[in-house]
N, CA, C and O of each residue as an XYZ file, in Angstrom:
568
protein
N       0.846     -1.181      0.000
C       0.000      0.000      0.000
C       0.888      1.240      0.000
O       1.952      1.251      0.620
N       0.451      2.266     -0.689
C       1.213      3.499     -0.818
C       0.982      4.407      0.374
O      -0.092      4.408      0.975
N       1.989      5.165      0.700
C       1.883      6.189      1.721
C       1.485      7.483      1.033
O       2.019      7.810     -0.027
N       0.565      8.216      1.615
C       0.131      9.484      1.039
C       0.724     10.611      1.859
O       0.523     10.682      3.072
N       1.454     11.492      1.194
C       1.978     12.689      1.826
C       1.105     13.837      1.356
O       0.943     14.042      0.153
N       0.549     14.580      2.280
C      -0.410     15.616      1.925
C       0.202     16.996      2.050
O       0.910     17.284      3.015
N      -0.067     17.840      1.086
C       0.330     19.236      1.132
C      -0.936     20.026      1.405
O      -1.797     20.146      0.533
N      -1.053     20.563      2.603
C      -2.249     21.323      2.943
C      -1.881     22.376      3.970
O      -0.734     22.459      4.409
N      -2.852     23.169      4.343
C      -2.601     24.208      5.325
C      -2.462     25.552      4.650
O      -3.012     25.781      3.573
N      -1.724     26.439      5.288
C      -1.581     27.788      4.755
C      -0.729     27.768      3.491
O       0.110     26.885      3.317
N      -0.946     28.740      2.612
C      -0.138     28.782      1.392
C       1.362     28.832      1.673
O       2.139     28.204      0.954
N       1.787     29.571      2.708
C       3.220     29.654      2.986
C       3.765     28.317      3.472
O       4.877     27.938      3.105
N       3.000     27.596      4.293
C       3.438     26.274      4.753
C       3.490     25.309      3.584
O       4.414     24.502      3.480
N       2.510     25.387      2.713
C       2.480     24.519      1.541
C       3.671     24.798      0.641
O       4.316     23.862      0.167
N       3.973     26.060      0.397
C       5.063     26.391     -0.514
C       6.411     25.952      0.035
O       7.316     25.650     -0.743
N       6.571     25.908      1.346
C       7.823     25.430      1.946
C       7.893     23.917      1.954
O       8.974     23.348      1.802
N       6.756     23.255      2.128
C       6.724     21.807      2.287
C       6.678     21.061      0.965
O       7.291     20.001      0.843
N       5.977     21.576     -0.016
C       5.772     20.853     -1.275
C       7.065     20.416     -1.946
O       7.163     19.259     -2.354
N       8.070     21.292     -2.082
C       9.299     20.821     -2.731
C       9.975     19.679     -1.969
O      10.535     18.770     -2.581
N       9.924     19.722     -0.654
C      10.492     18.631      0.147
C       9.763     17.328     -0.105
O      10.390     16.298     -0.353
N       8.445     17.367     -0.043
C       7.648     16.165     -0.247
C       7.765     15.657     -1.676
O       7.789     14.449     -1.910
N       7.839     16.571     -2.624
C       7.921     16.204     -4.024
C       9.142     15.331     -4.295
O       9.074     14.415     -5.116
N      10.245     15.599     -3.624
C      11.456     14.803     -3.832
C      11.278     13.363     -3.366
O      12.009     12.481     -3.816
N      10.328     13.108     -2.481
C      10.101     11.778     -1.936
C       9.027     11.001     -2.689
O       8.827      9.820     -2.409
N       8.343     11.616     -3.619
C       7.148     11.017     -4.220
C       7.424     10.313     -5.542
O       8.212     10.787     -6.360
N       6.768      9.181     -5.737
C       6.770      8.493     -7.031
C       5.562      8.919     -7.850
O       5.592      8.882     -9.080
N       4.499      9.323     -7.164
C       3.274      9.754     -7.818
C       2.807     11.059     -7.228
O       2.965     11.309     -6.033
N       2.225     11.897     -8.079
C       1.741     13.199     -7.637
C       0.289     13.357     -8.092
O      -0.016     13.223     -9.277
N      -0.598     13.641     -7.142
C      -1.995     13.945     -7.453
C      -2.131     15.461     -7.410
O      -1.899     16.083     -6.373
N      -2.506     16.052     -8.535
C      -2.683     17.499     -8.628
C      -4.182     17.767     -8.693
O      -4.854     17.320     -9.622
N      -4.703     18.487     -7.720
C      -6.118     18.821     -7.692
C      -6.299     20.323     -7.701
O      -5.573     21.042     -7.015
N      -7.270     20.808     -8.477
C      -7.482     22.248     -8.566
C      -8.933     22.577     -8.910
O      -9.586     21.828     -9.636
N      -9.430     23.681     -8.395
C     -10.704     24.183     -8.918
C     -10.435     24.833    -10.277
O      -9.322     25.283    -10.549
N     -11.448     24.879    -11.114
C     -11.332     25.507    -12.431
C     -12.248     26.720    -12.452
O     -13.406     26.650    -12.040
N     -11.711     27.831    -12.937
C     -12.491     29.056    -13.083
C     -12.096     29.677    -14.414
O     -10.911     29.882    -14.676
N     -13.070     29.973    -15.248
C     -12.824     30.528    -16.581
C     -11.842     29.658    -17.365
O     -10.921     30.159    -18.011
N     -12.059     28.356    -17.293
C     -11.293     27.351    -18.051
C      -9.808     27.309    -17.706
O      -8.992     26.893    -18.529
N      -9.453     27.737    -16.497
C      -8.048     27.719    -16.084
C      -7.921     27.139    -14.679
O      -8.858     27.203    -13.882
N      -6.759     26.577    -14.387
C      -6.494     26.078    -13.040
C      -6.246     27.262    -12.111
O      -6.072     28.391    -12.571
N      -6.229     27.007    -10.812
C      -6.179     28.091     -9.829
C      -4.826     28.802     -9.794
O      -3.792     28.232    -10.142
N      -4.867     30.050     -9.366
C      -3.652     30.829     -9.178
C      -2.772     30.238     -8.092
O      -1.546     30.311     -8.173
N      -3.396     29.652     -7.072
C      -2.621     29.019     -6.005
C      -1.824     27.845     -6.556
O      -0.654     27.676     -6.214
N      -2.449     27.028     -7.410
C      -1.716     25.913     -8.015
C      -0.589     26.442     -8.890
O       0.516     25.900     -8.859
N      -0.841     27.490     -9.669
C       0.209     28.066    -10.506
C       1.370     28.534     -9.646
O       2.529     28.304     -9.992
N       1.075     29.191     -8.529
C       2.134     29.658     -7.635
C       2.952     28.495     -7.096
O       4.178     28.571     -7.022
N       2.273     27.421     -6.722
C       2.964     26.237     -6.216
C       3.851     25.628     -7.307
O       5.014     25.314     -7.053
N       3.317     25.461     -8.505
C       4.103     24.888     -9.604
C       5.293     25.776     -9.957
O       6.353     25.272    -10.329
N       5.126     27.096     -9.844
C       6.218     28.030    -10.133
C       7.380     27.889     -9.154
O       8.515     28.224     -9.493
N       7.113     27.404     -7.953
C       8.170     27.222     -6.955
C       9.036     25.999     -7.237
O      10.147     25.885     -6.720
N       8.530     25.100     -8.048
C       9.237     23.853     -8.321
C      10.211     24.020     -9.482
O      10.008     24.868    -10.350
N      11.273     23.208     -9.499
C      12.199     23.244    -10.635
C      11.487     22.840    -11.930
O      10.425     22.218    -11.893
N      12.082     23.200    -13.079
C      11.449     22.947    -14.373
C      11.071     21.489    -14.569
O       9.991     21.203    -15.086
N      11.924     20.568    -14.174
C      11.647     19.146    -14.377
C      11.311     18.450    -13.062
O      11.747     17.326    -12.813
N      10.543     19.121    -12.239
C      10.189     18.603    -10.912
C       9.391     17.307    -10.965
O       9.408     16.541    -10.001
N       8.704     17.047    -12.048
C       7.876     15.840    -12.138
C       8.568     14.713    -12.906
O       7.952     13.683    -13.181
N       9.837     14.902    -13.251
C      10.585     13.857    -13.957
C      10.622     12.601    -13.094
O      10.923     12.662    -11.902
N      10.315     11.471    -13.705
C      10.335     10.202    -12.989
C       9.113      9.945    -12.127
O       9.075      8.960    -11.389
N       8.113     10.814    -12.207
C       6.917     10.671    -11.381
C       5.679     10.511    -12.258
O       5.586     11.084    -13.343
N       4.745      9.730    -11.770
C       3.460      9.572    -12.438
C       2.510     10.611    -11.863
O       2.512     10.852    -10.656
N       1.696     11.229    -12.715
C       0.833     12.334    -12.288
C      -0.633     12.006    -12.575
O      -0.971     11.475    -13.633
N      -1.495     12.334    -11.612
C      -2.947     12.228    -11.769
C      -3.545     13.620    -11.620
O      -3.550     14.161    -10.514
N      -4.054     14.224    -12.711
C      -4.693     15.532    -12.611
C      -6.190     15.403    -12.291
O      -6.903     14.617    -12.915
N      -6.647     16.178    -11.320
C      -8.061     16.214    -10.936
C      -8.512     17.668    -10.895
O      -7.721     18.558    -10.582
N      -9.777     17.908    -11.210
C     -10.294     19.272    -11.174
C     -11.763     19.273    -10.782
O     -12.479     18.286    -10.959
N     -12.190     20.409    -10.246
C     -13.596     20.638     -9.934
C     -14.012     21.956    -10.575
O     -13.178     22.823    -10.837
N     -15.305     22.095    -10.823
C     -15.797     23.341    -11.380
C     -17.308     23.378    -11.373
O     -17.970     22.374    -11.109
N     -17.839     24.540    -11.665
C     -19.271     24.755    -11.569
C     -20.103     24.217    -12.715
O     -21.275     23.893    -12.528
N     -19.513     24.116    -13.905
C     -20.282     23.634    -15.056
C     -19.435     22.699    -15.913
O     -18.208     22.685    -15.822
N     -20.114     21.926    -16.738
C     -19.406     21.017    -17.639
C     -18.646     21.770    -18.734
O     -17.874     21.166    -19.478
N     -18.859     23.075    -18.836
C     -18.112     23.877    -19.806
C     -16.612     23.864    -19.507
O     -15.802     24.195    -20.372
N     -16.248     23.484    -18.288
C     -14.839     23.490    -17.882
C     -14.179     22.116    -17.927
O     -13.028     21.969    -17.516
N     -14.889     21.120    -18.415
C     -14.375     19.743    -18.418
C     -13.023     19.638    -19.117
O     -12.149     18.909    -18.650
N     -12.837     20.342    -20.209
C     -11.606     20.221    -20.983
C     -10.420     20.974    -20.383
O      -9.318     20.917    -20.929
N     -10.627     21.675    -19.275
C      -9.532     22.420    -18.650
C      -8.378     21.505    -18.259
O      -7.220     21.919    -18.316
N      -8.670     20.278    -17.866
C      -7.590     19.346    -17.516
C      -6.700     19.114    -18.732
O      -5.476     19.198    -18.628
N      -7.299     18.825    -19.875
C      -6.511     18.487    -21.062
C      -5.907     19.691    -21.774
O      -4.824     19.578    -22.348
N      -6.577     20.837    -21.752
C      -6.096     21.978    -22.522
C      -5.381     23.046    -21.702
O      -4.666     23.867    -22.277
N      -5.544     23.066    -20.396
C      -4.857     24.055    -19.563
C      -3.840     23.390    -18.633
O      -2.683     23.808    -18.578
N      -4.266     22.364    -17.910
C      -3.401     21.769    -16.890
C      -2.400     20.761    -17.453
O      -1.213     20.830    -17.133
N      -2.853     19.843    -18.272
C      -1.971     18.774    -18.780
C      -0.722     19.318    -19.494
O       0.367     18.799    -19.245
N      -0.819     20.331    -20.365
C       0.397     20.839    -21.018
C       1.431     21.388    -20.025
O       2.632     21.199    -20.212
N       0.967     22.058    -18.985
C       1.888     22.583    -17.972
C       2.564     21.436    -17.236
O       3.777     21.453    -17.026
N       1.778     20.442    -16.846
C       2.349     19.292    -16.148
C       3.328     18.550    -17.056
O       4.400     18.146    -16.604
N       2.980     18.366    -18.319
C       3.857     17.661    -19.262
C       5.190     18.382    -19.427
O       6.223     17.739    -19.614
N       5.176     19.712    -19.360
C       6.419     20.478    -19.505
C       7.359     20.269    -18.321
O       8.533     20.635    -18.384
N       6.845     19.682    -17.245
C       7.654     19.445    -16.049
C       8.274     18.049    -16.043
O       8.864     17.638    -15.044
N       8.143     17.318    -17.153
C       8.882     16.095    -17.358
C       8.381     14.770    -16.831
O       9.179     13.836    -16.749
N       7.107     14.617    -16.464
C       6.687     13.299    -15.979
C       6.666     12.285    -17.126
O       6.297     12.631    -18.248
N       7.056     11.045    -16.855
C       6.995     10.041    -17.909
C       5.564      9.621    -18.226
O       5.283      9.118    -19.314
N       4.659      9.831    -17.263
C       3.282      9.376    -17.462
C       2.311     10.288    -16.718
O       2.450     10.511    -15.515
N       1.334     10.809    -17.444
C       0.215     11.535    -16.835
C      -1.007     10.675    -17.102
O      -1.427     10.520    -18.249
N      -1.576     10.117    -16.041
C      -2.723      9.227    -16.205
C      -3.965     10.045    -16.567
O      -3.981     11.261    -16.375
N      -4.999      9.391    -17.088
C      -6.238     10.123    -17.373
C      -6.755     10.803    -16.105
O      -6.795     10.195    -15.035
N      -7.145     12.052    -16.237
C      -7.653     12.793    -15.093
C      -9.166     12.741    -15.024
O      -9.818     12.029    -15.788
N      -9.712     13.512    -14.093
C     -11.165     13.561    -13.956
C     -11.603     14.933    -13.481
O     -10.955     15.552    -12.637
N     -12.718     15.399    -14.039
C     -13.351     16.652    -13.656
C     -14.639     16.321    -12.917
O     -15.474     15.574    -13.427
N     -14.804     16.869    -11.726
C     -16.009     16.649    -10.924
C     -16.745     17.974    -10.749
O     -16.143     18.985    -10.388
N     -18.034     17.959    -11.006
C     -18.841     19.163    -10.789
C     -18.903     19.497     -9.303
O     -18.995     18.606     -8.459
N     -18.852     20.782     -8.996
C     -18.953     21.228     -7.603
C     -20.192     20.665     -6.921
O     -20.142     20.284     -5.751
N     -21.304     20.612     -7.650
C     -22.565     20.149     -7.056
C     -22.516     18.680     -6.658
O     -23.354     18.220     -5.883
N     -21.537     17.936     -7.185
C     -21.398     16.518     -6.841
C     -20.570     16.291     -5.578
O     -20.409     15.156     -5.130
N     -20.049     17.370     -5.010
C     -19.225     17.274     -3.803
C     -19.955     17.968     -2.662
O     -20.355     19.126     -2.781
N     -20.126     17.254     -1.560
C     -20.793     17.807     -0.382
C     -19.823     17.775      0.791
O     -19.178     16.761      1.056
N     -19.733     18.906      1.491
C     -18.906     18.971      2.692
C     -19.830     18.836      3.892
O     -20.746     19.638      4.074
N     -19.588     17.825      4.703
C     -20.407     17.602      5.896
C     -19.974     18.540      7.017
O     -18.928     19.184      6.934
N     -20.787     18.607      8.058
C     -20.485     19.473      9.196
C     -19.153     19.128      9.848
O     -18.467     20.012     10.361
N     -18.782     17.849      9.831
C     -17.520     17.439     10.460
C     -16.314     17.642      9.535
O     -15.192     17.284      9.892
N     -16.544     18.216      8.349
C     -15.456     18.507      7.428
C     -15.158     17.409      6.421
O     -14.354     17.611      5.510
N     -15.787     16.254      6.567
C     -15.566     15.185      5.597
C     -16.342     15.470      4.314
O     -17.313     16.227      4.311
N     -15.899     14.856      3.242
C     -16.526     15.064      1.941
C     -17.275     13.828      1.494
O     -16.879     12.701      1.795
N     -18.353     14.047      0.781
C     -19.025     12.957      0.079
C     -19.111     13.363     -1.389
O     -19.231     14.542     -1.721
N     -19.048     12.368     -2.245
C     -19.097     12.605     -3.686
C     -20.270     11.814     -4.247
O     -20.477     10.657     -3.884
N     -21.033     12.440     -5.130
C     -22.188     11.782     -5.755
C     -21.751     10.463     -6.387
O     -20.637     10.358     -6.901
N     -22.632      9.451     -6.350
C     -22.259      8.110     -6.820
C     -21.624      8.048     -8.212
O     -20.608      7.372     -8.378
N     -22.176      8.718     -9.199
C     -21.597      8.667    -10.546
C     -20.179      9.212    -10.592
O     -19.300      8.634    -11.231
N     -19.967     10.329     -9.908
C     -18.631     10.920     -9.851
C     -17.687     10.055     -9.028
O     -16.510      9.917     -9.363
N     -18.203      9.476     -7.957
C     -17.373      8.614     -7.110
C     -16.872      7.403     -7.895
O     -15.720      6.996     -7.748
N     -17.735      6.832     -8.724
C     -17.325      5.681     -9.543
C     -16.240      6.078    -10.538
O     -15.265      5.350    -10.726
N     -16.411      7.226    -11.170
C     -15.416      7.696    -12.135
C     -14.086      7.996    -11.445
O     -13.021      7.669    -11.969
N     -14.154      8.618    -10.269
C     -12.932      8.888     -9.509
C     -12.239      7.596     -9.106
O     -11.011      7.513     -9.125
N     -13.021      6.594     -8.743
C     -12.441      5.292     -8.389
C     -11.709      4.697     -9.588
O     -10.637      4.112     -9.430
N     -12.270      4.839    -10.772
C     -11.619      4.304    -11.977
C     -10.294      5.004    -12.263
O      -9.295      4.341    -12.541
N     -10.273      6.341    -12.199
C      -9.020      7.041    -12.508
C      -7.980      6.826    -11.417
O      -6.785      6.770    -11.709
N      -8.413      6.706    -10.164
C      -7.431      6.430     -9.111
C      -6.919      4.999     -9.202
O      -5.765      4.738     -8.864
N      -7.749      4.074     -9.650
C      -7.278      2.704     -9.885
C      -6.232      2.684    -11.002
O      -5.226      1.983    -10.896
N      -6.465      3.448    -12.068
C      -5.492      3.529    -13.164
C      -4.183      4.144    -12.673
O      -3.098      3.688    -13.034
N      -4.295      5.169    -11.859
C      -3.116      5.823    -11.281
C      -2.354      4.835    -10.407
O      -1.131      4.726    -10.497
N      -3.080      4.126     -9.569
C      -2.462      3.127     -8.694
C      -1.757      2.045     -9.507
O      -0.648      1.632     -9.168
N      -2.395      1.591    -10.570
C      -1.784      0.569    -11.427
C      -0.503      1.090    -12.067
O       0.460      0.342    -12.236
N      -0.491      2.371    -12.422
C       0.705      2.967    -13.018
C       1.847      3.052    -12.007
O       3.016      3.128    -12.383
N       1.498      3.038    -10.737
C       2.500      3.138     -9.671
C       2.888      1.784     -9.083
O       3.577      1.735     -8.064
N       2.470      0.710     -9.691
C       2.747     -0.618     -9.152
C       4.216     -0.733     -8.778
O       5.112     -0.459     -9.577
N       4.429     -1.147     -7.544
C       5.794     -1.291     -7.069
C       6.377     -0.028     -6.469
O       7.490     -0.054     -5.944
N       5.659      1.062     -6.533
C       6.145      2.306     -5.937
C       5.451      2.504     -4.603
O       4.357      1.981     -4.387
N       6.078      3.258     -3.703
C       5.563      3.285     -2.342
C       5.063      4.622     -1.829
O       4.355      4.635     -0.822
N       5.381      5.737     -2.446
C       5.021      7.021     -1.862
C       4.255      7.885     -2.851
O       4.651      8.011     -4.010
N       3.166      8.477     -2.399
C       2.365      9.395     -3.208
C       2.389     10.775     -2.584
O       2.515     10.909     -1.366
N       2.271     11.780     -3.393
C       2.162     13.150     -2.917
C       0.853     13.714     -3.418
O       0.578     13.670     -4.617
N       0.046     14.241     -2.525
C      -1.203     14.884     -2.933
C      -1.022     16.381     -2.803
O      -0.747     16.885     -1.714
N      -1.172     17.089     -3.895
C      -1.040     18.541     -3.877
C      -2.350     19.139     -4.340
O      -2.835     18.830     -5.428
N      -2.914     19.985     -3.525
C      -4.173     20.630     -3.894
C      -3.915     22.101     -4.125
O      -3.126     22.727     -3.418
N      -4.591     22.647     -5.124
C      -4.371     24.046     -5.444
C      -5.597     24.813     -5.317
O      -5.597     26.021     -5.550
């Protein structure tokens, strides 16, 4: 089973921690909200802190959320080219989830609508299969 290293908290803590964690990761999960067909400014800032080939030798899973299906292609046309320029040997198929399919409970946990949950399970299974034999994952949210 893979270990998940999470990058969360304040932007300054994330920007200091992400490069350290990135060096330890075989796989990187990049998650971002989409607005006007683009990934978030916070994610861009985080990616800008990393070296040009920071994703070399790592498998990447891009995930995104947004308000309408008009933003579905943001993963392939906005995010994927940037990630590819950072040198990963493999970017697995990503997934876009509508905001309305994600519910935050009072205790802070998330639930995802069944159709979206099934699709997310498929892309994470593909990501996991791509990492066979690798032990550490990095989750970066933007």
